[in-house]
C-alpha positions as CSV (number, residue, x, y, z in Angstrom):
1,M,19.4,-9.2,-25.4
2,E,17.8,-11.6,-27.7
3,A,20.5,-14.2,-27.0
4,D,19.9,-14.0,-23.3
5,I,16.2,-14.5,-23.7
6,E,16.7,-17.5,-26.0
7,Q,19.3,-19.0,-23.6
8,G,16.9,-18.6,-20.6
9,V,14.0,-20.3,-22.4
10,V,16.2,-23.1,-23.7
11,A,17.7,-23.7,-20.2
12,S,14.3,-23.7,-18.6
13,A,12.8,-26.0,-21.3
14,E,15.6,-28.5,-21.1
15,A,15.3,-28.6,-17.3
16,D,11.6,-29.4,-17.9
17,G,12.3,-32.3,-20.3
18,W,12.1,-30.5,-23.7
19,L,14.4,-31.4,-26.5
20,C,15.7,-28.1,-27.9
21,R,17.5,-27.5,-31.2
22,K,18.8,-24.3,-32.8
23,L,17.4,-24.0,-36.4
24,E,18.9,-22.8,-39.6
25,W,17.5,-23.5,-43.1
26,Q,20.0,-24.4,-45.7
27,G,19.5,-22.4,-48.9
28,R,16.6,-20.4,-47.4
29,K,16.3,-17.5,-45.1
30,G,13.8,-16.9,-42.2
31,A,14.1,-20.0,-40.0
32,P,12.8,-19.6,-36.5
33,D,15.4,-19.6,-33.8
34,Q,14.6,-22.7,-31.9
35,F,12.7,-26.0,-32.3
36,F,11.3,-27.6,-29.1
37,V,9.8,-31.1,-28.8
38,K,8.2,-32.8,-25.8
39,C,5.5,-35.6,-25.5
40,G,4.6,-35.3,-29.3
41,R,4.3,-31.5,-29.2
42,V,6.5,-29.6,-31.6
43,V,6.9,-25.8,-31.1
44,L,9.0,-23.3,-33.1
45,L,10.0,-20.0,-31.4
46,E,11.5,-16.8,-32.8
47,F,13.1,-14.6,-30.2
48,K,13.4,-10.8,-30.5
49,D,14.7,-8.0,-28.3
50,H,12.0,-5.9,-26.6
51,N,10.2,-3.7,-29.1
52,E,11.8,-5.6,-32.1
53,E,9.6,-7.5,-34.5
54,A,10.1,-10.2,-37.2
55,R,9.8,-8.7,-40.6
56,G,10.5,-9.3,-44.3
57,Q,11.4,-12.7,-45.4
58,Q,11.5,-14.0,-41.8
59,L,7.9,-13.0,-41.2
60,L,6.8,-14.5,-44.5
61,E,8.4,-17.8,-43.5
62,L,6.9,-17.8,-40.0
63,R,3.5,-17.2,-41.4
64,R,4.0,-20.0,-44.0
65,L,4.9,-22.4,-41.2
66,K,1.8,-21.4,-39.2
67,K,-0.5,-21.6,-42.2
68,A,0.9,-25.2,-42.9
69,G,-0.2,-26.2,-39.3
70,A,3.0,-25.7,-37.4
71,E,2.8,-24.4,-33.8
72,V,5.0,-21.4,-34.3
73,Y,5.3,-18.2,-32.2
74,W,7.4,-15.1,-33.0
75,D,8.5,-11.9,-31.3
76,I,9.1,-13.7,-28.0
77,D,10.8,-10.9,-26.0
78,S,11.0,-12.4,-22.5
79,V,11.9,-15.7,-20.8
80,R,8.5,-15.7,-19.1
81,Q,6.7,-15.4,-22.4
82,G,8.6,-18.3,-24.0
83,C,8.2,-20.5,-20.9
84,K,4.5,-19.7,-20.8
85,I,4.0,-20.9,-24.4
86,L,5.9,-24.1,-23.6
87,G,4.2,-24.6,-20.2
88,C,7.5,-24.9,-18.3
89,P,8.7,-23.1,-15.2
90,V,11.2,-20.4,-15.6
91,R,14.6,-21.7,-14.3
92,R,16.1,-19.9,-11.4
93,G,18.3,-17.0,-12.5
94,F,16.5,-16.3,-15.8
95,A,13.2,-14.8,-14.5
96,C,14.6,-11.2,-14.6
97,I,15.6,-11.4,-18.3
98,R,13.2,-9.4,-20.3
């Protein structure tokens, strides 16, 4: 499930010293799921279940953010993939979550 993947990446990132925050735009749709900050690096991640993709307004918003220079990744469908982007080890118990 998407929520399990997100939880696994957040737990792993926090254990590695990342500041993690859930995102929601007010008055606008398409915000990425999570905001991660560590040592001046700011990363936005959008999680999806396996074989699910961002589309519509959300995809437009993610592309706008990337075009503006944000470090943004979408369609993250495993804890390993999210942790690889952040450069943090997968926390024990979350490695098997797809």
